[in-house]
C-alpha positions as CSV (number, residue, x, y, z in Angstrom):
1,M,0.0,0.0,0.0
2,T,1.1,3.6,-0.6
3,K,2.8,5.0,2.5
4,I,2.7,8.7,3.3
5,L,4.6,10.5,6.0
6,V,3.0,13.6,7.5
7,I,5.3,16.0,9.3
8,E,3.3,18.7,11.1
9,D,3.8,20.2,14.5
10,E,0.2,21.1,15.0
11,H,-1.3,17.9,16.5
12,S,-5.0,18.5,15.5
13,L,-4.1,19.3,11.9
14,R,-1.7,16.3,11.7
15,K,-4.4,14.1,13.1
16,D,-7.0,15.4,10.6
17,I,-4.7,14.9,7.6
18,M,-3.9,11.4,8.6
19,E,-7.6,10.5,9.1
20,M,-8.6,12.0,5.7
21,L,-5.9,10.1,3.9
22,G,-6.6,6.9,5.9
23,F,-10.1,6.9,4.6
24,E,-8.6,6.9,1.0
25,G,-6.6,3.7,1.7
26,Y,-3.2,5.2,2.3
27,T,-0.9,3.9,5.1
28,L,0.1,6.8,7.3
29,V,3.1,7.7,9.5
30,G,3.1,10.9,11.6
31,A,5.9,13.1,12.9
32,E,5.5,16.1,15.3
33,N,8.6,18.0,14.2
34,G,11.4,18.1,11.6
35,L,13.9,16.0,13.5
36,V,11.4,13.2,14.1
37,G,10.3,13.5,10.4
38,I,13.8,12.9,9.1
39,R,14.1,9.9,11.4
40,E,10.8,8.4,10.3
41,A,11.5,9.1,6.6
42,R,14.8,7.1,6.8
43,K,13.1,4.4,8.9
44,Y,10.0,3.8,6.7
45,L,11.0,5.2,3.3
46,P,7.5,6.5,2.5
47,D,6.2,6.9,-1.1
48,L,5.4,10.6,-0.4
49,I,6.1,13.2,2.3
50,I,3.8,16.0,3.4
51,C,5.6,18.6,5.5
52,D,4.8,21.9,7.2
53,I,7.4,24.6,6.9
54,M,7.3,26.5,10.2
55,M,8.1,24.0,12.9
56,P,10.3,23.8,16.0
57,E,13.6,21.9,16.1
58,L,14.0,22.0,12.3
59,D,11.9,23.8,9.7
60,G,10.6,22.3,6.5
61,Y,13.3,23.7,4.3
62,D,16.0,22.0,6.5
63,V,14.1,18.7,6.5
64,L,13.9,18.8,2.7
65,D,17.6,19.7,2.3
66,E,18.6,16.8,4.7
67,L,16.4,14.3,2.9
68,R,17.6,15.3,-0.6
69,R,21.2,14.7,0.6
70,D,20.4,11.1,1.5
71,P,20.4,8.8,-1.6
72,Q,17.7,6.7,0.1
73,T,15.3,9.5,0.5
74,A,16.4,11.9,-2.2
75,A,13.8,11.0,-4.8
76,I,10.7,10.8,-2.5
77,P,8.0,13.2,-3.7
78,F,7.8,16.1,-1.2
79,I,4.8,18.5,-0.7
80,F,5.1,21.6,1.5
81,L,2.2,22.8,3.7
82,T,2.3,26.4,4.8
83,A,0.1,29.3,5.9
84,R,2.3,31.6,3.9
85,T,0.8,32.9,0.6
86,D,3.7,35.0,-0.7
87,K,5.0,34.0,-4.1
88,I,8.6,34.5,-2.9
89,D,8.0,31.8,-0.2
90,R,6.6,29.4,-2.8
91,R,9.5,30.0,-5.1
92,H,11.9,29.5,-2.1
93,G,10.3,26.1,-1.5
94,M,10.6,25.0,-5.1
95,E,14.3,26.1,-5.1
96,H,14.9,23.7,-2.3
97,G,13.5,20.9,-4.4
98,A,9.9,20.6,-3.3
99,D,7.6,18.9,-5.7
100,D,4.5,20.8,-4.8
101,Y,3.2,23.5,-2.4
102,L,-0.2,23.6,-0.6
103,T,-1.4,26.8,1.2
104,K,-3.3,26.5,4.5
105,P,-6.3,26.3,4.6
106,F,-6.7,23.7,1.9
107,S,-9.6,21.5,0.9
108,V,-9.6,17.7,1.0
109,A,-10.1,17.7,-2.8
110,D,-7.0,19.9,-3.3
111,L,-4.9,17.7,-1.0
112,L,-6.0,14.4,-2.7
113,K,-5.5,15.9,-6.2
114,T,-2.0,17.1,-5.3
115,I,-1.0,13.7,-3.8
116,S,-2.4,11.8,-6.8
117,A,-0.5,14.0,-9.2
118,R,2.8,13.6,-7.4
119,L,2.4,9.8,-7.1
120,R,1.5,9.6,-10.8
121,R,4.6,11.6,-11.6
122,R,6.8,9.3,-9.6
123,V,5.4,6.3,-11.4
124,D,6.1,8.0,-14.7
125,I,9.7,8.7,-13.7
126,E,10.2,5.1,-12.5
127,R,8.7,3.8,-15.8
128,V,11.1,6.0,-17.9
129,T,14.0,4.9,-15.7
130,A,13.2,1.3,-16.1
131,Q,12.8,1.7,-19.8
132,R,16.3,3.4,-20.0
133,M,17.8,0.6,-17.9
134,E,16.3,-2.0,-20.3
135,E,17.7,-0.1,-23.3
136,L,21.1,0.0,-21.5
137,R,21.0,-3.7,-20.9
138,G,20.0,-4.4,-24.5
139,N,22.8,-2.2,-25.8
140,I,25.4,-3.8,-23.5
141,I,24.3,-7.2,-24.8
142,L,24.6,-6.1,-28.4
143,S,27.9,-4.1,-28.2
144,M,30.0,-5.3,-25.3
145,P,30.7,-8.9,-26.7
146,H,31.9,-7.4,-30.0
147,E,33.9,-4.7,-28.3
148,L,35.7,-7.1,-26.1
149,R,36.1,-10.0,-28.6
150,T,37.5,-8.0,-31.5
151,P,40.7,-6.6,-29.8
152,L,41.2,-9.9,-27.9
153,T,41.0,-11.8,-31.2
154,I,43.6,-9.5,-32.7
155,I,45.9,-9.8,-29.7
156,L,45.6,-13.6,-29.6
157,G,45.9,-14.0,-33.4
158,F,49.1,-12.0,-33.8
159,S,50.7,-13.3,-30.6
160,D,50.0,-16.9,-31.9
161,L,51.7,-15.9,-35.2
162,L,54.7,-14.6,-33.3
163,L,55.0,-17.7,-31.2
164,G,54.5,-20.0,-34.2
165,E,57.0,-18.2,-36.6
166,M,60.3,-20.0,-36.6
167,N,62.4,-17.1,-38.0
168,P,60.3,-13.9,-38.2
169,D,62.2,-11.0,-39.6
170,L,62.2,-7.6,-37.8
171,D,59.6,-6.1,-40.2
172,Q,57.2,-8.9,-39.4
173,I,57.8,-8.6,-35.7
174,H,57.3,-4.9,-35.8
175,D,54.1,-5.2,-37.9
176,M,52.6,-7.8,-35.5
177,A,53.6,-5.9,-32.4
178,R,51.9,-2.7,-33.9
179,H,48.6,-4.6,-34.4
180,I,48.8,-6.1,-30.9
181,N,49.5,-2.7,-29.3
182,K,46.7,-1.0,-31.2
183,A,44.2,-3.7,-30.1
184,A,45.4,-3.6,-26.5
185,N,45.0,0.2,-26.4
186,R,41.5,-0.2,-27.7
187,L,40.7,-2.8,-25.0
188,Y,42.3,-0.5,-22.4
189,H,40.2,2.5,-23.5
190,L,37.0,0.4,-23.3
191,I,37.7,-0.8,-19.8
192,E,38.7,2.6,-18.7
193,N,35.5,4.2,-20.0
194,Y,33.4,1.5,-18.3
195,L,35.2,2.2,-15.0
196,V,34.8,6.0,-15.3
197,Y,31.1,5.7,-16.2
198,A,30.5,3.4,-13.2
199,Q,32.4,5.7,-10.9
200,I,30.6,8.9,-11.8
201,E,27.2,7.2,-11.7
202,T,27.7,5.6,-8.3
203,S,29.3,8.8,-6.9
204,A,26.9,11.4,-8.3
205,S,24.7,11.4,-5.3
206,D,27.5,11.5,-2.8
207,A,27.7,14.8,-1.0
208,D,31.5,14.7,-0.5
209,F,32.0,13.9,-4.2
210,S,29.7,16.8,-5.2
211,K,31.6,19.2,-2.9
212,M,34.9,18.1,-4.4
213,L,33.7,18.8,-7.9
214,H,32.2,22.1,-6.8
215,D,35.6,23.2,-5.4
216,S,37.7,21.9,-8.3
217,T,39.5,24.2,-10.9
218,T,41.7,23.6,-13.8
219,P,44.2,26.5,-14.1
220,H,45.3,27.5,-17.6
221,P,43.2,24.9,-19.4
222,R,44.6,25.7,-22.8
223,V,47.6,23.4,-22.2
224,V,45.3,20.5,-21.2
225,I,43.0,20.9,-24.1
226,E,45.8,21.3,-26.7
227,D,47.7,18.3,-25.3
228,Q,44.7,16.0,-25.5
229,A,43.9,17.2,-29.1
230,I,47.4,16.7,-30.3
231,Q,47.6,13.2,-28.7
232,K,44.4,12.2,-30.5
233,S,45.5,13.5,-33.8
234,Q,48.7,11.6,-33.5
235,L,46.9,8.4,-32.6
236,Y,44.8,8.7,-35.8
237,N,47.9,9.8,-37.9
238,R,46.0,13.1,-38.7
239,E,48.2,15.8,-37.2
240,S,47.7,17.9,-40.4
241,D,43.8,17.7,-40.0
242,L,43.9,19.2,-36.5
243,K,43.0,23.0,-36.4
244,L,43.6,24.5,-32.9
245,E,42.4,27.9,-31.8
246,V,42.2,27.7,-28.0
247,A,42.1,30.9,-26.0
248,E,43.8,31.0,-22.7
249,V,42.0,31.8,-19.5
250,A,43.1,31.8,-15.8
251,G,41.0,28.8,-15.0
252,I,37.8,26.9,-15.5
253,H,35.5,25.3,-13.0
254,V,36.2,21.6,-13.9
255,L,38.4,19.0,-12.2
256,E,41.5,18.7,-14.4
257,E,41.3,14.9,-14.6
258,Y,37.7,15.1,-15.8
259,L,38.4,18.0,-18.2
260,K,41.0,15.7,-19.9
261,K,38.4,12.9,-20.1
262,M,35.8,15.2,-21.6
263,V,38.2,16.6,-24.2
264,E,39.6,13.2,-25.0
265,E,36.3,11.6,-25.7
266,V,34.8,14.4,-27.8
267,I,37.9,14.8,-29.9
268,D,38.2,11.0,-30.3
269,N,34.7,10.9,-31.7
270,A,35.5,13.7,-34.1
271,F,38.5,11.9,-35.6
272,K,36.8,8.5,-35.5
273,F,33.8,9.5,-37.5
274,S,35.4,11.7,-40.1
275,E,37.7,10.9,-43.0
276,Q,41.4,11.5,-43.1
277,G,42.1,14.8,-44.9
278,T,39.1,16.6,-43.5
279,P,39.6,19.1,-40.8
280,V,38.8,18.8,-37.1
281,Y,38.5,22.1,-35.4
282,V,39.1,22.6,-31.7
283,V,38.1,26.1,-30.7
284,G,38.1,27.6,-27.1
285,S,36.7,31.1,-26.4
286,Q,35.5,33.2,-23.6
287,H,31.9,34.4,-24.0
288,E,29.6,36.2,-21.5
289,G,31.5,34.9,-18.4
290,R,31.7,31.3,-19.7
291,Y,34.3,29.3,-21.5
292,L,33.0,27.7,-24.7
293,L,35.0,24.7,-26.1
294,Q,33.7,23.5,-29.5
295,V,34.9,20.5,-31.5
296,T,33.8,20.3,-35.1
297,D,34.3,17.6,-37.7
298,H,33.0,17.1,-41.2
299,G,32.2,13.5,-41.1
300,R,29.2,11.2,-40.8
301,G,27.1,13.4,-38.6
302,M,24.0,12.5,-36.6
303,T,20.3,12.9,-37.0
304,A,18.2,14.8,-34.5
305,Q,16.8,11.5,-33.2
306,Q,20.3,10.1,-32.8
307,I,21.3,13.2,-30.8
308,R,18.3,12.7,-28.5
309,D,19.1,9.1,-28.1
310,V,22.7,9.5,-27.1
311,G,23.0,7.0,-24.3
312,A,25.4,4.5,-22.7
313,Y,26.5,1.8,-25.2
314,M,24.3,3.3,-27.9
315,Q,25.7,2.9,-31.4
316,F,24.0,4.0,-34.5
317,N,23.7,2.2,-37.9
318,R,26.2,-0.5,-36.8
319,M,25.0,-2.7,-39.7
320,L,25.9,0.1,-42.2
321,H,29.1,1.3,-40.6
322,E,31.7,-0.9,-38.9
323,Q,32.7,1.3,-36.0
324,Q,34.8,0.9,-32.9
325,G,33.8,2.0,-29.5
326,S,31.2,1.2,-26.9
327,G,29.2,4.5,-27.4
328,L,30.2,5.6,-23.9
329,G,32.4,8.5,-24.9
330,L,29.8,11.2,-25.5
331,V,27.8,10.0,-22.5
332,I,30.7,10.3,-20.2
333,A,31.6,13.8,-21.5
334,R,28.0,15.0,-21.1
335,R,27.6,13.5,-17.6
336,L,30.8,15.0,-16.4
337,A,29.7,18.4,-17.8
338,E,26.4,18.1,-15.9
339,L,28.2,17.2,-12.6
340,H,30.2,20.4,-13.0
341,D,27.0,22.6,-13.6
342,A,28.1,22.8,-17.2
343,E,26.4,21.8,-20.4
344,L,27.3,19.7,-23.4
345,T,25.3,20.2,-26.6
346,I,25.5,18.5,-30.0
347,E,24.5,20.2,-33.3
348,S,24.8,18.1,-36.4
349,I,23.8,17.7,-40.1
350,P,24.1,14.1,-41.4
351,D,27.0,13.6,-43.9
352,H,28.0,17.2,-43.4
353,H,29.3,18.1,-39.9
354,T,29.0,17.7,-36.2
355,A,29.8,20.3,-33.6
356,V,30.0,19.4,-29.9
357,T,30.1,22.4,-27.6
358,M,31.0,22.4,-23.9
359,N,29.7,25.4,-22.0
360,L,32.0,25.6,-18.9
361,A,32.1,28.0,-16.0
362,L,35.1,30.2,-15.5
363,S,36.8,29.9,-12.1
364,S,36.6,33.0,-9.9
C-alpha cells in the first residue's frame, strides 16, 4: 500500500490529515517535528512526504535539504504545507527541491488531487528509468561482446603468429607488435571508460564527491585541451587535420582529470567518425562569463533523433558502418559536464558536420 509521511507540529491538523488520507486507503506515518520527520523518513522510506514549513527543532526547508542529501530519500516526492501565501515563499520552497506546495487552509479535494498528481509523476519517472535501464542492458548485450572480442581476437591471433613463426624478420615482428599494441589500447580504453562511467554514476549522489567537484578548478586549461587534441590527432595519424584555436583563461571550474576525459572523448569521436584529410576544429573562447569549447568535424554526422538518443552503449547504424567503441564517450563527457554545472550540446547535419560544444564555468 502507498505509504505517506505527514510532518506537522500542530497535533490536530496532523491528526485530521492522517484521518482523511486513511479513509482513502493510504498507510500513514506521523511526525511532530522536523527531526522526528527525518528519522521516520529514513526508517519507513515512504512513497510521499507532506511537510509543514514553520516548525520547532527543524523547519521544513531544512528537512527537505537533509532528505535530498540522502540517496535513500532523495527521490521521495515532497509536498510543502504552509500558511504563507507570498510567491517568494513558494519559489523558495521550489528552489529547495519541493515537488509541490499547498497553502493552508486547503480542501480535502486539493490535498488528494496534489497527492495523486505527485504519485503519478513518480510512477512515470520510474517507468522511464526502467525503460532506459532496459535499453542500456540491451545495448550492452549487443555491443560489449563485440567490443571485447575484436581486440582480444587480434591480440591472440598475432601473438600466436609470433609464437609460431620460426624465424620472423624484424619487419614482421614490428608489424605484428603494432597490431597487438593497437588492439590492446582499444581494449584498455573500453575498460577505462566502463570504470569511469561506473564511478561517476555511483558517486553522483555522494555529498563529498559533489563538494569536491564544486571546489575543483583547472588552471590555464589551454595546455590540457591542446595536449589532448594533439595526442588524439597523432593516434589517428591526422596531425595535419587538427586545427587548434584555443584561447587561454586563468582557469575553468572543472576537475583537471575530468576535463582531460571530456576533451579526449569528444575529440576522439571527431577523428573516429570523419575521413582522413578533412579538418577537425578545436576552438576555445570566452563568452559572457563562460568558456565555450567547441569541437567540429566534417564526417558522418548525426540525425536529430540520434542526438536525442545518445546513451550509454548506444551505437547508430552499426549494420551500415563498422565502427569501434562502446558508445560511452559522449555519454561520459555529457555526464561530467552536468556534474560540474556545465552543459554539453550537439549540433549536427548528417553527412556534413558535427559540432559538440561544452559550456563551462570560469573559475573565480
